[in-house]
C-alpha positions as CSV (number, residue, x, y, z in Angstrom):
1,M,109.7,125.9,78.2
2,G,110.5,127.3,74.8
3,D,113.1,129.7,76.2
4,F,114.7,127.0,78.3
5,D,118.4,127.7,78.9
6,P,120.4,124.8,77.4
7,V,123.0,125.2,80.2
8,R,120.4,125.2,83.0
9,P,120.3,121.4,83.5
10,G,124.0,121.4,84.5
11,R,123.5,124.4,86.8
12,I,120.5,122.6,88.5
13,L,122.5,119.5,89.1
14,L,125.4,121.5,90.5
15,E,123.2,123.4,92.8
16,L,121.5,120.3,94.2
17,R,124.9,118.6,94.6
18,S,126.3,121.6,96.4
19,Y,123.3,121.7,98.7
20,W,123.6,118.0,99.5
21,D,127.3,118.5,100.3
22,S,126.5,121.3,102.7
23,L,124.2,119.0,104.7
24,R,126.8,116.5,105.5
25,H,128.7,118.3,108.3
26,G,131.5,115.8,108.2
27,R,129.2,112.8,107.7
28,A,129.3,110.6,104.6
29,I,125.5,110.7,104.0
30,P,123.2,113.5,105.3
31,L,119.8,112.8,106.9
32,R,116.5,113.2,105.1
33,A,115.3,115.3,108.0
34,D,118.0,117.9,107.2
35,V,116.6,118.6,103.7
36,E,114.6,121.9,103.6
37,P,112.9,123.3,100.4
38,R,114.2,126.8,101.1
39,G,117.7,125.5,100.8
40,I,117.2,124.6,97.1
41,R,115.1,127.4,95.8
42,G,116.8,127.5,92.4
43,A,116.4,123.7,91.9
44,L,113.2,123.1,93.8
45,D,110.9,122.7,90.7
46,Y,113.3,120.0,89.4
47,A,113.9,118.2,92.6
48,F,112.4,115.0,94.1
49,I,112.7,112.7,97.0
50,L,112.5,108.9,96.7
51,E,111.8,106.2,99.2
52,R,113.2,102.7,98.8
53,I,110.3,100.3,98.8
54,A,112.0,97.1,97.7
55,P,115.4,96.1,96.3
56,A,116.2,98.2,93.2
57,A,112.9,100.0,93.5
58,G,112.0,103.5,94.7
59,R,108.9,105.6,94.6
60,F,108.4,109.4,94.7
61,R,107.6,110.9,98.1
62,L,107.9,114.5,96.8
63,A,108.3,115.9,93.3
64,G,108.7,119.4,91.8
65,R,106.7,121.0,89.1
66,H,109.0,120.2,86.3
67,L,108.6,116.4,86.9
68,I,104.8,116.8,86.9
69,D,105.0,118.7,83.6
70,L,107.1,115.9,82.1
71,M,104.6,113.3,83.1
72,G,101.4,115.3,82.8
73,M,100.2,114.1,86.2
74,E,100.9,114.0,89.9
75,V,103.8,111.6,90.4
76,R,103.8,111.1,94.2
77,G,103.6,107.4,94.9
78,M,104.7,106.4,91.4
79,P,107.9,104.4,90.9
80,L,111.0,106.1,89.5
81,C,111.1,103.7,86.6
82,S,107.9,105.1,85.3
83,L,109.9,107.9,83.8
84,L,111.8,105.5,81.5
85,N,110.8,103.4,78.5
86,P,110.5,99.7,79.4
87,P,113.8,98.5,77.8
88,F,115.8,100.9,80.1
89,R,113.9,100.3,83.4
90,G,116.1,97.4,84.4
91,R,119.3,99.5,84.1
92,L,117.7,102.3,86.1
93,S,116.8,99.9,88.8
94,D,120.4,98.6,89.0
95,V,121.8,102.1,89.2
96,L,119.3,103.1,91.9
97,E,120.1,100.0,94.0
98,S,123.8,100.9,93.8
99,V,122.9,104.4,95.2
100,F,121.1,102.8,98.1
101,H,123.5,99.8,98.7
102,A,127.0,101.2,98.1
103,P,126.0,104.0,98.9
104,Q,127.1,106.3,96.1
105,I,126.0,109.1,93.8
106,A,124.6,108.5,90.3
107,E,124.2,110.7,87.2
108,L,122.3,109.7,84.1
109,Q,121.9,111.3,80.7
110,L,118.5,110.7,79.3
111,H,116.9,111.1,75.8
112,S,113.3,111.1,74.7
113,P,112.8,110.5,71.0
114,A,110.7,112.8,68.9
115,G,107.1,111.8,68.2
116,F,103.7,113.3,67.4
117,A,103.5,116.7,69.2
118,R,106.7,115.6,71.1
119,P,109.9,117.2,70.1
120,E,113.2,115.5,70.8
121,L,114.1,116.0,74.5
122,N,117.3,115.5,76.4
123,A,117.5,115.5,80.2
124,R,119.9,114.8,83.0
125,M,119.2,113.1,86.3
126,L,121.1,113.2,89.6
127,L,120.6,110.7,92.5
128,L,122.0,111.5,96.0
129,P,121.7,109.1,98.9
130,L,120.0,110.1,102.2
131,R,119.7,108.4,105.5
132,S,116.3,108.0,107.1
133,D,115.5,108.7,110.8
134,L,116.5,105.1,111.5
135,G,119.9,105.7,110.0
136,D,119.6,103.4,107.0
137,V,120.1,104.6,103.5
138,T,116.5,104.3,102.1
139,R,116.0,107.8,100.8
140,V,117.3,109.7,97.7
141,L,117.4,113.4,97.0
142,G,117.4,113.8,93.2
143,C,116.5,116.0,90.3
144,I,115.7,115.7,86.7
145,A,116.2,118.6,84.3
146,A,115.1,118.5,80.6
147,E,116.5,120.6,77.9
148,G,114.0,121.8,75.3
149,E,110.3,122.0,74.8
150,I,108.3,119.3,76.6
151,G,105.5,119.0,74.1
152,R,102.7,116.5,74.8
153,P,103.1,114.5,78.0
154,P,103.9,112.0,79.3
155,R,107.5,112.1,78.2
156,R,109.5,108.9,78.9
157,F,113.2,108.5,78.4
158,D,115.9,106.2,77.2
159,I,119.2,106.0,79.1
160,R,122.1,107.3,76.9
161,A,124.8,107.1,79.6
162,D,125.1,106.7,83.4
163,K,128.0,106.9,85.8
164,V,128.4,106.5,89.6
165,L,130.6,108.6,91.9
166,P,131.8,107.9,95.4
167,V,130.2,109.9,98.2
168,I,133.7,110.8,99.4
169,A,136.3,112.0,96.9
170,G,138.8,109.3,96.1
171,G,136.5,106.6,97.5
172,E,135.8,103.2,95.9
173,V,133.1,103.1,93.2
174,V,130.9,100.0,92.9
175,E,129.6,99.6,89.3
176,P,125.9,98.7,89.1
177,S,125.5,95.1,88.4
178,P,122.4,93.5,86.7
179,S,119.7,92.3,89.2
180,T,119.3,88.6,89.6
181,A,116.0,86.7,89.6
182,G,116.8,85.2,93.0
183,F,115.0,81.9,93.9
184,A,111.8,82.6,92.1
185,E,110.0,79.4,90.9
186,P,109.3,79.1,87.2
187,P,105.8,80.0,86.2
188,A,103.2,77.1,86.0
189,A,102.4,75.7,82.6
190,W,99.3,77.1,81.0
191,V,96.4,74.6,80.9
192,P,93.7,75.4,78.3
193,R,90.1,74.9,79.1
194,D,87.5,73.3,76.9
195,P,84.2,75.1,76.1
196,S,82.5,73.6,79.2
197,G,84.8,75.6,81.4
198,T,86.7,72.7,82.9
199,A,90.4,72.4,82.7
200,R,91.6,70.2,79.9
201,T,94.4,67.7,80.6
202,P,97.4,68.9,78.6
203,D,98.7,66.5,75.9
204,P,101.5,64.3,77.1
205,V,105.0,65.1,75.9
206,P,106.4,62.2,73.8
207,E,109.2,60.3,75.5
208,T,112.7,60.1,74.0
209,P,114.2,56.6,73.4
210,E,116.6,57.2,76.3
211,E,113.7,58.0,78.7
212,R,111.8,55.0,77.5
213,R,114.7,52.6,78.2
214,A,115.3,54.2,81.6
215,R,111.8,53.1,82.7
216,F,112.7,49.4,82.3
217,R,115.0,47.2,84.3
218,I,116.2,43.7,84.0
219,V,114.9,41.3,86.6
220,A,116.7,37.9,86.8
221,D,114.6,34.8,87.5
222,N,116.7,32.4,89.6
223,S,113.8,30.1,90.6
224,R,114.6,27.6,87.9
225,K,118.3,27.5,89.0
226,R,117.2,26.7,92.5
227,D,115.0,23.9,91.2
228,R,117.9,22.2,89.3
229,T,120.2,22.3,92.3
230,P,120.9,18.6,93.3
231,D,119.7,17.4,96.7
232,P,122.6,16.2,98.8
233,D,120.4,13.7,100.6
234,K,119.5,11.8,97.4
């Protein structure tokens, strides 16, 4: 990778995008079954195919040699977010879900900081939606191309910039929005255990004066009033 052409990432993305366009044949989104390795010989080492496994989540079904070199291992079955440093995985998930849901195209500029035996590394990623055999958009044809020497793997990246593009020129673009937590219940409180191994009852939380007053109510005793009521027969 020492003689890596600094212009090559752009050429790889352009080749993959042109190939994806050639598969459409008048359709907005091509089929996964239409993708053939021989059609992207120049970008094959940098290409990958993702499968949507959950909202905002995709895993590698196929991956080229360049991606394996970046991670230092076989990546099939791994989630796409494993390529990024933890603070940027949420944003990647939002962008990926917009590719599946809108659907639309996404481009990302990535950066891996320098470290021990790891020179600074820049990369570009392209995500192109595909339809499965069932007709739903649950596949992605993508590529990642790094510019520079890889150094000691695994290399993980930060997101410097991202943009989304319509699948049809002039179409509407849906900006990726942050994922919501949905209706998940809050985690249960941690209950410490004593040395015997049994759960210890947590210390009670002191009541506020307002909460203490709310537990009491005034009960009127009208029995004495009834006793003092004069008897009309007397």
